[in-house]
C-alpha positions in Angstrom: 1.1 8.3 -22.5 -0.5 9.8 -25.2 -1.9 6.1 -25.6 -2.4 5.1 -22.2 -4.9 8.8 -21.6 -6.4 8.3 -25.2 -7.3 4.6 -24.1 -8.8 5.5 -20.8 -6.1 3.2 -19.2 -4.3 6.6 -17.3 -7.1 9.5 -16.6 -4.2 11.6 -15.1 -1.3 11.9 -15.2 1.8 13.7 -12.6 5.3 13.8 -11.5 6.8 13.9 -8.3 9.4 16.9 -8.4 13.0 17.3 -6.9 13.8 18.8 -3.8 16.4 21.2 -4.4 15.1 21.6 -8.0 12.0 22.1 -8.5 12.6 24.1 -11.8 13.6 20.7 -13.4 10.3 19.3 -14.4 9.4 22.6 -16.5 10.0 21.0 -19.8 7.9 18.2 -19.2 5.4 20.1 -18.0 5.2 22.2 -21.1 4.8 18.4 -23.2 1.1 18.9 -22.6 1.0 15.5 -20.8 1.4 16.3 -17.3 -1.3 17.3 -15.4 -0.3 17.4 -11.9 2.8 17.9 -9.5 4.1 17.1 -6.1 6.7 19.5 -5.0 7.9 20.0 -1.7 6.6 23.8 -0.7 6.5 25.0 3.1 7.0 28.1 5.0 10.7 27.3 5.2 11.3 26.5 1.4 8.8 27.8 -1.4 11.7 27.6 -3.6 9.0 26.3 -6.5 7.0 29.8 -6.4 10.1 30.9 -8.3 10.0 28.8 -11.4 7.6 26.0 -11.3 4.2 27.7 -9.5 4.3 30.4 -12.6 3.8 27.6 -14.8 1.8 25.5 -13.4 -0.7 28.6 -13.2 -0.3 29.0 -17.0 -0.9 25.8 -17.9 -3.6 25.1 -15.2 -1.5 21.6 -13.6 -2.5 21.0 -10.3 0.1 21.5 -7.2 0.2 18.6 -4.6 2.3 19.9 -1.7 4.2 17.6 0.3 6.3 17.9 3.3 4.3 20.9 4.6 5.7 20.7 8.2 9.2 20.5 7.4 9.5 16.9 8.5 8.5 17.8 11.6 10.5 21.0 11.7 6.7 22.4 12.0 5.5 20.9 14.3 6.4 22.8 16.7 7.8 19.7 19.1 11.7 19.7 18.5 14.3 21.8 20.8 17.8 21.4 21.0 17.5 18.5 23.5 16.0 16.2 20.4 17.5 13.3 18.7 16.6 10.5 16.6 18.1 6.8 16.7 20.2 6.1 14.1 18.0 4.2 12.0 15.8 6.5 12.1 16.4 8.9 8.5 15.4 12.2 10.6 18.8 11.9 12.3 20.4 13.0 9.2 17.9 15.4 8.2 17.8 17.1 11.3 21.6 17.1 12.1 22.8 19.6 14.6 23.5 22.4 12.0 20.5 21.9 10.5 18.4 21.3 13.7 19.7 24.4 15.7 19.0 26.5 12.7 15.2 24.9 12.1 14.9 26.2 16.1 15.9 29.6 15.3 13.6 30.0 11.9 10.8 28.6 14.3 11.4 31.0 16.7 11.1 34.0 14.4 7.7 32.1 13.2 6.4 32.4 16.6 6.9 35.9 16.7 4.0 36.1 14.4 2.2 33.2 15.3 -1.3 34.2 16.7 -2.2 32.9 20.1 -5.3 31.2 18.5 -3.3 29.7 16.2 -0.5 26.2 16.7 2.4 26.5 14.5 1.1 23.6 12.7 -2.2 24.8 11.6 0.2 28.2 10.1 1.9 25.9 8.1 -1.0 24.6 6.8 -3.1 27.7 5.9 0.6 29.4 5.0 0.2 26.8 1.7 -2.9 26.7 1.2 -3.1 30.5 1.0 -1.3 30.0 -2.4 -4.1 29.3 -5.2 -1.4 27.4 -7.3 -1.6 24.9 -4.6 -4.5 22.3 -5.2 -3.7 20.1 -2.2 -1.4 19.4 1.0 -0.2 15.7 1.6 0.3 16.1 5.6 1.8 13.2 7.2 0.2 12.7 10.5 1.5 10.3 13.3 -0.9 10.7 16.0 -4.8 9.8 15.9 -5.2 13.6 17.2 -3.7 15.5 15.2 -5.8 13.3 12.7 -9.2 14.5 14.4 -8.1 17.8 15.3 -10.3 21.1 13.2 -7.7 22.4 11.1 -10.6 25.7 9.6 
């Protein structure tokens, strides 16, 4: 990586970190070769704040937050009747146990949600309120989601 950067072939290098163990990239970050990390970070998964974010802040490493809407859990559209086809990976993610737990967490969030704000907007604002986060990767399936103003 040092040679690739020195030769101008690579301008910046980043890592995508494991969902359940974001701290497993800390040793790599301390090499000085990593410019950015991509990590799952959202209202429901705040574990990167524990060990990863302090190191990123210390070393001035960019943070790309992915899965900001918890695979759709924070989209506000799931119900107890929600099902996914067997060939859709979300069928495994939102198995009956996880679906019910997600719906419970969403309902608790709705109790603090301002009337003027949607659940996805709250989820995105939460992430962007952390000064360590550089940007977010938000997956959107519908043109109207992309066109929405997120101010």
